[in-house]
MIZAGU-726032 format. One record per residue: residue number from 1; y, z, x of N, C-alpha, C in turn. Coordinates in Angstrom, 3 decimals. Each point is the difference from the previous one (the first is absolute). Layout:
// MIZAGU-726032
- mardren, n_Y, n_Z, n_X, ca_Y, ca_Z, ca_X, c_Y, c_Z, c_X
- NUM, Y, Z, X, Y, Z, X, Y, Z, X $
...
***
This chain:
// MIZAGU-726032
- mardren, n_Y, n_Z, n_X, ca_Y, ca_Z, ca_X, c_Y, c_Z, c_X
- 1, 87.810, -42.333, -84.429, -0.290, 0.471, 1.415, -1.456, -0.187, 0.317 $
- 2, -0.162, -0.665, 1.143, -1.379, -0.273, 0.388, -0.407, 1.027, 0.988 $
- 3, -1.217, 0.548, -0.304, -0.512, 1.156, 0.807, -1.096, -0.631, 0.919 $
- 4, 0.160, 0.261, 1.323, -0.942, -0.399, 0.936, -0.915, 1.150, 0.464 $
- 5, -1.305, -0.406, 0.414, -0.927, 1.025, 0.436, 0.430, 0.416, 1.420 $
- 6, -0.070, 1.229, 0.346, 0.321, 0.512, 1.363, -1.298, -0.062, 0.836 $
- 7, 0.224, -0.463, 1.134, -1.275, -0.020, 0.800, -0.505, 1.336, 0.528 $
- 8, -1.197, 0.166, 0.216, -0.610, 1.261, 0.467, 0.043, -0.016, 1.438 $
- 9, 0.262, 1.169, 0.596, 0.112, 0.153, 1.437, -1.188, 1.031, 0.333 $
- 10, -0.815, -0.317, 1.015, -1.043, 0.793, 0.540, 0.582, 1.304, 0.557 $
- 11, -0.302, 1.221, -0.639, 0.521, 1.238, 0.553, -1.032, 0.539, 1.018 $
- 12, -1.288, -0.070, -0.418, -1.001, 0.369, 0.928, -1.255, -0.879, 0.053 $
- 13, -0.523, -0.365, 1.168, -1.116, -0.830, 0.022, -1.155, 0.578, 0.935 $
- 14, -1.065, 0.367, -0.504, -1.111, 0.601, 0.616, -1.142, -1.009, -0.026 $
- 15, -0.182, -0.645, 1.203, -1.039, -1.089, -0.024, -1.278, 0.470, 0.596 $
- 16, -0.060, 1.214, 0.353, -1.201, 0.517, 0.582, -0.513, 1.252, -0.896 $
- 17, -1.066, -0.110, -0.687, -0.352, 1.119, -0.867, -1.570, -0.209, -0.349 $
- 18, -0.559, 1.051, -0.523, -1.427, 0.047, -0.315, -0.044, 0.888, -1.280 $
- 19, -0.969, -0.408, -0.849, -0.263, 0.736, -1.207, -1.553, 0.078, -0.228 $
- 20, -0.336, 1.343, -0.320, -1.432, 0.082, -0.267, -0.082, 0.884, -1.319 $
- 21, -0.965, -0.359, -0.823, -0.240, 0.605, -1.251, -1.602, 0.251, -0.067 $
- 22, -0.280, 1.261, -0.520, -1.282, 0.545, -0.109, -0.264, 0.248, -1.518 $
- 23, -1.247, -0.352, -0.343, -0.287, 0.334, -1.408, -1.258, 0.780, -0.080 $
- 24, 0.094, 1.071, -0.869, -1.184, 0.906, -0.156, -0.073, 0.404, -1.490 $
- 25, -1.212, -0.369, -0.615, -1.047, -0.741, 0.482, 0.414, -1.548, 0.397 $
- 26, -0.652, -0.698, 0.708, 0.231, -1.380, 0.345, 0.216, -0.716, -1.278 $
- 27, 0.842, -1.105, 0.038, 0.184, -0.872, -1.139, -1.057, -0.902, -0.257 $
- 28, -0.505, -0.200, -1.229, -0.924, -0.965, -0.434, 0.634, -0.754, -1.162 $
- 29, -0.760, -0.867, -0.676, 0.519, -0.721, -1.137, 0.075, 0.943, -1.265 $
- 30, -0.522, 1.062, 0.027, -0.024, 1.028, -1.111, 1.132, 0.909, 0.084 $
- 31, 0.904, 0.058, -1.044, 1.175, 0.846, 0.000, -0.461, 1.491, 0.170 $
- 32, 0.673, 0.705, 0.726, -0.339, 1.493, 0.274, 1.343, 0.614, 0.519 $
- 33, -0.037, 1.434, 0.002, 0.981, 0.707, 0.568, -0.131, 0.006, 1.526 $
- 34, 1.122, -0.381, 0.652, -0.113, -0.249, 1.383, 1.143, 0.700, 0.778 $
- 35, -0.399, 0.917, 0.872, 1.096, 0.534, 0.880, 0.452, -1.017, 1.149 $
- 36, 1.291, -0.327, 0.007, 0.432, -0.970, 1.056, 0.961, 0.710, 0.982 $
- 37, -0.530, -0.071, 1.218, 0.881, 0.659, 1.182, 0.260, -1.114, 0.896 $
- 38, 1.223, 0.140, 0.664, 0.374, -0.975, 0.992, 1.151, 0.190, 0.788 $
- 39, 0.262, -0.869, 1.002, 1.325, 0.149, 0.669, 0.466, -1.335, 0.358 $
- 40, 1.399, -0.055, 0.051, 0.699, -1.212, 0.527, 0.929, 0.474, 1.115 $
- 41, -0.133, -0.751, 1.116, 0.811, 0.380, 1.208, 0.709, -1.344, 0.452 $
- 42, 1.321, 0.163, 0.205, 0.796, -1.169, 0.369, 0.729, 0.358, 1.212 $
- 43, 0.021, -0.891, 1.139, 0.759, 0.395, 1.252, 0.849, -1.094, 0.374 $
- 44, 0.738, 0.103, 1.064, 0.813, -1.063, 0.544, 0.940, -0.569, -0.922 $
- 45, 0.576, 0.880, -1.018, 0.902, -0.433, -1.059, 1.274, -0.273, 0.622 $
- 46, 0.725, -0.955, -0.461, 1.325, -0.439, 0.382, 1.042, 0.208, -1.026 $
- 47, 1.091, 0.532, 0.324, 1.038, 0.166, -1.041, 0.049, 1.263, -0.641 $
- 48, 1.110, 0.412, -0.706, 0.110, 1.190, -0.865, -0.044, 1.251, 0.698 $
- 49, 0.040, -0.053, 1.338, -0.157, 1.289, 0.676, -1.267, 0.660, 0.030 $
- 50, -1.098, -0.744, -0.236, -1.406, 0.564, -0.070, -0.892, -0.916, 0.912 $
- 51, -0.945, 0.733, 0.539, -0.963, -0.757, 0.921, -1.461, 0.002, -0.549 $
- 52, -0.262, 0.833, -1.034, -1.371, 0.128, -0.500, -0.018, 0.599, -1.403 $
- 53, -1.074, -0.221, -0.725, -0.186, 0.665, -1.369, -1.440, 0.184, -0.193 $
- 54, -0.315, 0.953, -0.905, -1.413, 0.086, -0.398, -0.022, 0.649, -1.444 $
- 55, -1.132, -0.068, -0.681, -0.246, 0.641, -1.161, -1.438, 0.250, -0.186 $
- 56, -0.356, 0.866, -0.903, -1.437, 0.375, -0.285, -0.239, -0.030, -1.403 $
- 57, -1.204, -0.279, -0.460, -0.381, -0.174, -1.417, -1.131, 0.949, -0.237 $
- 58, 0.143, 0.792, -1.031, -1.107, 0.783, -0.520, 0.031, 0.040, -1.465 $
- 59, -0.730, -0.796, -0.703, 0.110, -0.253, -1.462, -1.392, -0.146, -0.675 $
- 60, -0.010, 0.386, -1.290, -1.208, -0.121, -0.803, 0.294, -1.238, -0.837 $
- 61, -0.923, -1.044, 0.004, 0.194, -1.150, -0.831, -1.116, 0.195, -1.080 $
- 62, 0.482, -0.058, -1.239, -1.082, -0.042, -0.969, -0.370, -1.326, -0.450 $
- 63, -1.317, -0.094, -0.332, -0.587, -1.412, -0.478, 0.299, -1.060, 1.037 $
- 64, -0.146, 0.232, 1.249, 0.356, -0.887, 1.056, -1.331, -0.647, 0.532 $
- 65, 0.128, -1.363, 0.344, -1.096, -0.706, 0.490, 0.524, -0.968, 1.040 $
- 66, -0.848, -0.755, 0.576, 0.395, -1.128, 0.915, 1.006, -1.033, -0.561 $
- 67, -0.243, -0.176, -1.353, 0.870, -0.806, -0.611, 1.539, 0.338, 0.043 $
- 68, 0.167, 1.276, 0.099, 1.292, 0.683, 0.150, 0.793, -0.513, 1.266 $
- 69, -0.743, -0.421, 0.936, 0.490, -0.408, 1.382, 0.787, -1.299, -0.164 $
- 70, -0.327, -0.776, -1.034, 0.567, -1.376, -0.252, 0.967, 0.077, -1.188 $
- 71, 0.172, 1.047, -0.561, 0.902, 0.040, -1.239, 1.489, 0.343, 0.414 $
- 72, 0.963, -0.417, -0.798, 1.351, 0.269, 0.216, 0.172, 1.441, -0.522 $
- 73, 0.762, 0.885, 0.823, 0.162, 1.379, -0.345, 1.260, 0.470, 0.722 $
- 74, 0.361, 1.245, -0.382, 1.074, 0.721, 0.664, -0.499, 0.888, 1.147 $
- 75, 0.750, 0.132, 0.999, -0.316, 0.887, 0.983, 1.099, 0.798, 0.624 $
- 76, 0.368, 1.151, -0.583, 1.120, 0.883, 0.494, -0.560, 0.529, 1.242 $
- 77, 0.910, 0.199, 0.944, -0.342, 0.747, 1.297, 1.290, 0.536, 0.700 $
- 78, -0.195, 1.009, 0.874, 1.130, 0.459, 0.680, -0.290, -0.192, 1.552 $
- 79, 1.050, -0.732, 0.557, -0.006, -0.291, 1.345, 0.738, 1.062, 0.844 $
- 80, -0.568, 0.486, 1.108, 0.635, 0.966, 0.788, 0.467, -0.756, 1.330 $
- 81, 1.190, -0.015, 0.245, 0.567, -0.748, 1.174, -0.024, 0.964, 1.292 $
- 82, 0.076, -0.477, 1.087, -0.096, 0.748, 1.344, 1.208, 0.976, -0.057 $
- 83, 0.994, -0.236, -0.623, 1.152, 0.854, -0.050, -0.273, 1.282, -0.918 $
- 84, -1.138, 0.043, -0.715, -0.232, 1.032, -0.963, 0.407, -0.330, -1.353 $
- 85, 0.946, -1.047, -0.173, 0.468, -0.347, -1.309, -1.073, -0.729, -0.792 $
- 86, 0.042, -0.032, -1.311, -1.064, -0.611, -0.875, 0.667, -1.057, -0.894 $
- 87, -0.884, -0.938, -0.390, 0.348, -1.071, -1.028, -1.086, 0.080, -1.069 $
- 88, 0.459, 0.061, -1.191, -1.008, -0.013, -1.094, 0.024, -1.374, -0.567 $
- 89, -1.194, -0.711, 0.132, -0.033, -1.439, -0.335, -0.769, -0.110, -1.397 $
- 90, 0.533, -0.843, -0.869, -0.640, -0.379, -1.175, -0.279, -1.508, 0.129 $
- 91, -1.292, -0.311, 0.078, -0.398, -1.439, 0.379, -1.128, -0.400, -1.061 $
- 92, 0.053, -1.344, -0.138, -1.135, -0.667, -0.717, -0.877, -0.612, 1.056 $
- 93, -1.314, 0.227, -0.253, -1.018, -0.591, 0.841, -0.631, -1.256, -0.439 $
- 94, -0.100, -1.005, 0.772, -0.730, -1.257, -0.274, -0.981, -0.267, 1.056 $
- 95, -1.321, -0.191, -0.324, -1.025, -0.284, 0.881, -0.500, -1.387, -0.188 $
- 96, -0.332, -0.672, 1.141, -0.559, -1.229, -0.055, -1.222, -0.222, 0.847 $
- 97, -1.085, -0.376, -0.430, -1.132, -0.210, 0.964, 0.013, -1.275, 0.473 $
- 98, 0.174, -0.057, 1.321, 0.122, -1.258, 0.769, -1.316, -0.601, 0.348 $
- 99, 0.100, -1.019, 0.979, -1.241, -0.622, 0.507, -0.922, 1.068, 0.631 $
- 100, -1.182, -0.163, 0.000, -0.940, 0.795, 0.555, 0.106, 1.422, -0.588 $
- 101, -0.143, 1.064, 0.684, 0.012, 1.374, -0.487, 1.188, 0.705, 0.432 $
- 102, 1.241, -0.448, -0.580, 1.212, 0.673, 0.270, 0.773, 0.127, -1.238 $
- 103, 0.838, 1.033, -0.010, 0.789, 0.279, -1.156, 1.431, 0.317, 0.548 $
- 104, 0.854, -0.641, -0.568, 1.426, 0.139, 0.431, 0.791, 0.914, -1.182 $
- 105, 0.470, 0.983, 0.319, 0.767, 0.896, -1.060, 1.402, -0.002, 0.364 $
- 106, 0.774, -0.364, -0.966, 1.500, -0.067, 0.093, 0.617, 1.046, -0.974 $
- 107, 0.768, 0.989, 0.518, 0.801, 0.884, -0.678, 1.423, -0.380, -0.002 $
- 108, 0.526, -0.112, -1.180, 1.516, -0.322, -0.031, 0.653, 0.869, -0.932 $
- 109, 1.199, 0.445, 0.208, 0.708, 0.936, -0.941, 1.295, 0.500, 0.756 $
- 110, 0.221, 1.274, -0.377, 1.202, 0.524, 0.598, -0.108, 1.499, 0.414 $
- 111, 1.084, 0.337, 0.770, 0.008, 1.464, 0.429, 0.841, 0.777, -1.187 $
- 112, -0.715, 0.855, -0.726, 0.646, 0.736, -1.179, 0.815, 1.100, 0.522 $
- 113, -0.372, 0.634, 1.081, 0.793, 1.057, 0.566, -0.211, 0.213, 1.447 $
- 114, 0.971, 0.786, 0.621, -0.190, 0.375, 1.445, 0.666, -1.049, 0.903 $
- 115, -0.479, -0.129, 1.151, 0.719, -0.858, 0.990, -0.280, -1.467, -0.470 $
- 116, 1.056, -0.821, 0.047, 0.042, -1.386, -0.509, -0.182, -0.130, -1.534 $
- 117, 0.453, 1.019, -0.764, -0.064, -0.102, -1.428, 0.664, -1.148, -0.509 $
- 118, -0.614, -0.624, -0.954, 0.535, -1.336, -0.637, -0.515, -1.313, 0.658 $
- 119, -0.458, 0.154, 1.255, -0.515, -1.086, 0.757, -1.388, -0.598, -0.556 $
- 120, -0.195, -1.234, 0.359, -1.318, -0.668, -0.470, -0.917, 0.103, 1.164 $
- 121, -1.219, 0.208, -0.290, -1.062, 0.138, 0.881, -1.190, -0.954, -0.134 $
- 122, -0.461, -0.389, 1.079, -1.293, -0.861, -0.112, -0.862, 0.465, 1.119 $
- 123, -1.363, 0.293, -0.379, -1.014, 0.254, 0.850, -1.141, -1.020, -0.199 $
- 124, -0.476, -0.449, 1.169, -1.251, -0.895, -0.114, -1.074, 0.417, 0.871 $
- 125, -1.063, 0.162, -0.626, -1.258, 0.544, 0.806, -1.040, -1.045, -0.162 $
- 126, -0.629, -0.346, 1.082, -1.236, -0.863, 0.064, -1.079, 0.803, 0.298 $
- 127, -0.940, 0.184, -1.012, -1.314, 0.592, 0.325, -0.941, -0.923, 0.438 $
- 128, -0.081, -0.052, 1.346, -0.857, -0.948, 0.689, -1.505, 0.595, 0.009 $
- 129, -0.866, -0.910, 0.181, -1.403, 0.340, -0.058, -0.482, 0.895, -1.143 $
- 130, 0.695, -0.255, -1.153, -0.357, 0.765, -1.188, -1.316, -0.564, -0.582 $
- 131, -0.892, 0.921, -0.100, -1.338, -0.376, -0.656, -0.008, 0.357, -1.444 $
- 132, 0.618, -0.930, -0.788, 0.117, 0.180, -1.316, -1.451, -0.087, -0.591 $
- 133, -0.969, -0.596, 0.643, -1.311, -0.096, -0.575, -0.663, 1.418, -0.044 $
- 134, 0.560, 0.938, 0.678, -0.549, 1.415, -0.023, 0.238, 0.594, -1.399 $
- 135, 1.047, -0.594, -0.769, 0.124, 0.465, -1.387, -1.143, -0.195, -0.885 $
- 136, -0.821, -0.861, 0.399, -1.237, -0.547, -0.787, -1.275, 0.764, 0.453 $
- 137, 0.135, 0.941, 0.989, -1.137, 0.777, 0.501, 0.021, 1.423, -0.541 $
- 138, -1.052, 0.657, 0.106, -0.100, 1.455, -0.344, 0.901, 0.891, 0.899 $
- 139, 0.182, -0.435, 1.266, 0.881, 0.768, 0.957, 1.447, -0.134, -0.269 $
- 140, 0.501, -1.082, -0.632, 1.298, -0.278, -0.456, 0.964, -0.150, 1.194 $
- 141, 1.364, -0.162, -0.146, 1.069, -0.232, 0.931, 0.662, 1.406, 0.305 $
- 142, -0.285, 0.447, 1.082, 0.583, 1.358, 0.384, 1.350, -0.044, 0.678 $
- 143, 0.394, -1.091, 0.707, 1.141, 0.057, 0.876, 0.631, -1.523, 0.080 $
- 144, 1.368, 0.039, -0.066, 0.667, -1.274, 0.378, 1.022, 0.360, 1.041 $
- 145, 0.267, -0.819, 1.065, 1.032, 0.167, 0.924, 0.480, -1.331, 0.399 $
- 146, 1.177, -0.011, 0.642, 0.622, -1.217, 0.459, 1.434, 0.102, 0.380 $
- 147, 0.490, -0.982, 0.743, 1.394, -0.109, 0.407, 0.994, -0.155, -1.086 $
- 148, 1.200, 0.535, 0.145, 0.989, 0.069, -1.059, 1.370, -0.110, 0.563 $
- 149, 0.989, -0.636, -0.906, 1.394, -0.048, 0.452, 0.828, 0.598, -1.040 $
- 150, 1.093, 0.508, 0.376, 0.932, 0.576, -0.960, 1.447, -0.458, 0.233 $
- 151, 0.624, -0.520, -1.186, 1.363, -0.489, 0.119, 0.928, 0.757, -1.034 $
- 152, 1.116, 0.467, 0.501, 0.968, 0.498, -0.946, 1.284, -0.847, -0.035 $
- 153, 0.367, -0.522, -1.215, 1.101, -0.865, -0.190, 1.121, 0.634, -0.834 $
- 154, 1.237, -0.280, 0.532, 1.110, 0.397, -0.827, 0.990, -1.113, -0.254 $
- 155, 0.980, 0.234, -0.918, 1.060, -0.960, -0.280, 1.093, -0.002, 1.194 $
- 156, 0.496, -1.192, 0.253, 1.132, -0.013, 0.985, 1.231, 0.629, -0.491 $
***
């Protein structure tokens, strides 16, 4: 018996979003304990009976530095939809430093529980005007922000 792959169907597409991350103390090239706070807000979502989503971050990262921004890592988070329902995401983060001073961060993974459980998720954030050179100064890098998209995919 030949098994074929099932195509993925877009359940939700949020093409308008923004992400901001704050680092205290600011990131440098020296590993240190850093409190990371931030928000992600998505609007104009299509599909799945939702129109917007958001999540917030408040975490302590140990031995974290600017180098961590470009490393592969895991990034669990909980999205809250405009309906009040939540989706717990388990995602892998891959960051690529592009031309100039920008970093593209792609999170891919799945919804482990809640609304859309079992679905695949992809979040792409472009940190524009990122001054990674600040990592090499005594002041460090205190904040990143940029546009973001969110897609939730499921099997047909």
